[in-house]
C-alpha positions as CSV (number, residue, x, y, z in Angstrom):
1,M,0.0,0.0,0.0
2,T,1.3,3.5,-0.8
3,H,0.7,6.8,0.9
4,R,-1.5,7.9,-2.0
5,S,-3.7,4.8,-1.9
6,L,-4.0,5.2,1.9
7,L,-5.1,8.8,1.5
8,T,-7.6,7.8,-1.3
9,L,-9.0,5.2,1.1
10,V,-9.3,7.7,3.9
11,L,-11.0,10.3,1.7
12,R,-13.5,7.7,0.5
13,I,-14.3,6.6,4.1
14,A,-14.6,10.2,5.1
15,G,-17.0,10.8,2.2
16,I,-19.1,7.8,3.3
17,F,-19.1,9.0,6.9
18,L,-20.2,12.5,5.7
19,F,-22.9,10.9,3.5
20,T,-24.3,8.9,6.4
21,K,-24.6,12.1,8.5
22,I,-27.5,13.3,6.3
23,F,-29.6,10.5,7.7
24,D,-29.0,11.8,11.2
25,H,-30.7,15.0,10.4
26,F,-33.0,14.1,7.5
27,G,-36.1,13.5,9.7
28,S,-35.6,16.7,11.8
29,Y,-35.0,19.0,8.8
30,I,-37.5,17.7,6.3
31,F,-40.3,16.5,8.6
32,S,-40.2,19.7,10.7
33,I,-40.6,21.9,7.7
34,W,-43.6,20.1,6.3
35,S,-45.3,19.6,9.6
36,I,-44.9,23.2,10.8
37,S,-45.9,24.7,7.5
38,A,-49.0,22.5,7.5
39,M,-50.3,24.0,10.8
40,D,-52.4,27.1,10.5
41,I,-51.8,28.0,14.1
42,L,-48.1,28.5,13.6
43,D,-48.4,30.5,10.4
44,K,-46.6,33.6,11.8
45,T,-43.7,31.6,13.2
46,V,-43.1,29.8,9.9
47,E,-41.8,33.1,8.3
48,A,-39.1,33.4,11.0
49,M,-38.3,29.7,10.8
50,D,-37.9,29.7,7.0
51,R,-34.5,31.2,7.2
52,F,-33.4,28.7,9.8
53,Y,-34.6,25.7,7.8
54,F,-33.3,27.1,4.6
55,S,-29.8,27.3,6.0
56,N,-30.0,23.8,7.4
57,L,-31.3,22.5,4.0
58,F,-28.5,24.3,2.3
59,L,-26.0,22.6,4.7
60,L,-27.7,19.3,3.9
61,V,-27.3,19.8,0.2
62,V,-23.6,20.9,0.6
63,N,-23.1,17.8,2.8
64,I,-24.3,15.6,0.1
65,L,-22.2,17.3,-2.6
66,V,-19.0,17.2,-0.6
67,S,-19.5,13.6,0.3
68,F,-20.0,12.6,-3.4
69,I,-16.9,14.7,-4.3
70,L,-14.9,12.9,-1.6
71,I,-16.1,9.5,-2.8
72,I,-15.8,10.0,-6.5
73,K,-12.8,12.3,-6.8
74,A,-10.7,10.7,-3.9
75,E,-7.9,9.5,-6.3
76,W,-7.6,12.9,-7.9
77,I,-7.4,14.7,-4.5
78,A,-4.9,12.2,-3.3
79,K,-2.7,12.8,-6.4
80,K,-2.8,16.5,-5.7
81,L,-1.9,16.1,-2.0
82,V,0.7,13.3,-2.2
83,K,3.2,13.9,-5.0
84,T,5.4,10.8,-4.6
85,E,4.3,7.2,-4.8
86,E,6.1,5.6,-1.9
87,S,5.0,2.3,-0.5
88,I,4.3,1.9,3.1
89,S,6.4,-0.7,4.8
90,I,6.0,-1.5,8.4
91,D,8.6,-3.4,10.5
92,L,7.6,-4.1,14.1
93,N,9.9,-1.8,16.1
94,V,9.3,1.3,18.2
95,K,9.7,3.7,15.3
96,S,7.2,1.9,13.1
97,L,4.7,1.4,15.8
98,T,4.8,5.1,16.7
99,K,4.2,5.9,13.1
100,V,1.3,3.6,12.8
101,I,-0.3,5.1,16.0
102,L,0.3,8.6,14.8
103,L,-1.1,7.9,11.3
104,T,-4.1,6.1,12.7
105,T,-4.9,8.9,15.1
106,S,-4.5,11.6,12.4
107,I,-6.6,9.6,9.9
108,I,-9.4,9.2,12.5
109,W,-9.2,12.9,13.4
110,I,-9.3,14.1,9.8
111,A,-12.3,11.8,9.0
112,R,-14.0,13.2,12.1
113,A,-13.3,16.7,11.1
114,V,-14.8,16.1,7.7
115,Y,-17.8,14.4,9.3
116,F,-18.4,17.4,11.6
117,L,-17.8,20.1,9.0
118,P,-21.5,20.9,8.6
119,Q,-21.9,21.4,12.3
120,A,-18.8,23.6,12.4
121,I,-20.3,25.7,9.6
122,R,-23.6,25.9,11.4
123,Y,-21.8,27.0,14.5
124,C,-20.0,29.7,12.6
125,I,-23.3,30.9,11.1
126,A,-24.7,31.1,14.7
127,V,-21.7,33.1,15.9
128,Y,-22.1,35.5,13.0
129,E,-25.8,35.9,13.6
130,K,-25.2,36.5,17.3
131,T,-22.5,39.2,16.5
132,M,-24.9,40.9,14.1
133,D,-27.6,41.0,16.9
134,M,-30.1,38.9,15.0
135,P,-33.0,38.0,17.2
136,N,-33.2,34.4,16.0
137,A,-29.6,33.5,16.6
138,V,-29.3,30.1,18.2
139,F,-26.1,28.6,19.5
140,Y,-25.4,25.0,19.0
141,D,-23.5,22.7,21.4
142,F,-20.3,22.4,19.4
143,E,-16.8,22.5,20.6
144,M,-15.1,24.6,18.0
145,A,-11.8,24.9,19.8
146,T,-11.5,21.1,20.1
147,Y,-12.5,20.7,16.4
148,I,-9.8,23.2,15.2
149,F,-7.2,21.8,17.6
150,K,-7.7,18.2,16.6
151,L,-7.8,19.0,12.9
152,A,-4.5,21.0,13.2
153,L,-2.8,18.2,15.2
154,A,-4.0,15.6,12.6
155,I,-2.6,17.6,9.7
156,I,0.7,18.1,11.6
157,F,0.9,14.4,12.5
158,F,0.2,13.5,8.9
159,L,2.6,15.9,7.3
160,R,5.5,15.7,9.9
161,I,5.3,12.1,10.8
162,D,9.0,11.4,10.5
163,K,10.1,14.3,12.6
164,I,7.5,13.6,15.3
165,T,8.4,9.9,15.3
166,N,12.1,10.7,15.6
167,W,11.4,13.1,18.5
168,I,9.3,10.6,20.3
169,T,11.7,7.7,19.9
170,K,14.6,9.9,21.2
171,K,12.7,10.5,24.4
172,I,12.2,6.7,25.0
């Protein structure tokens, strides 16, 4: 297996995770729109809720598009990100085990970051609405600092795996 094929595999898995996320929110977005709009009693509140549901439906459509791009164009993205075609060889020693642990951690964190990207976007929209003093601004329970920190660490682990492994093995 090469670095490029591993990245292609990770991107496809991330696309599948992202695509399965739409089923988590499908019922709440779609059913809520139709059930609330069907009630005459809540006719005045539907106008205020239209913007909220429109942004969530927009995020749902973007989620679907990004997941299909990640699944279909994974090889192309991997060719752009990984320029050399090196095979991954693993011998069981401290250095290789450290590399495997760091790569696995970074792959999981990158896939998780891609999976939670729509929630991060929704959180940023809520922060923007709150700073603009919009009355319907609703904050979501999302840990943006943890999201950014883990994504940054995953990218650092993935790009600087040799230097980090050498530093860790020096300390042992």
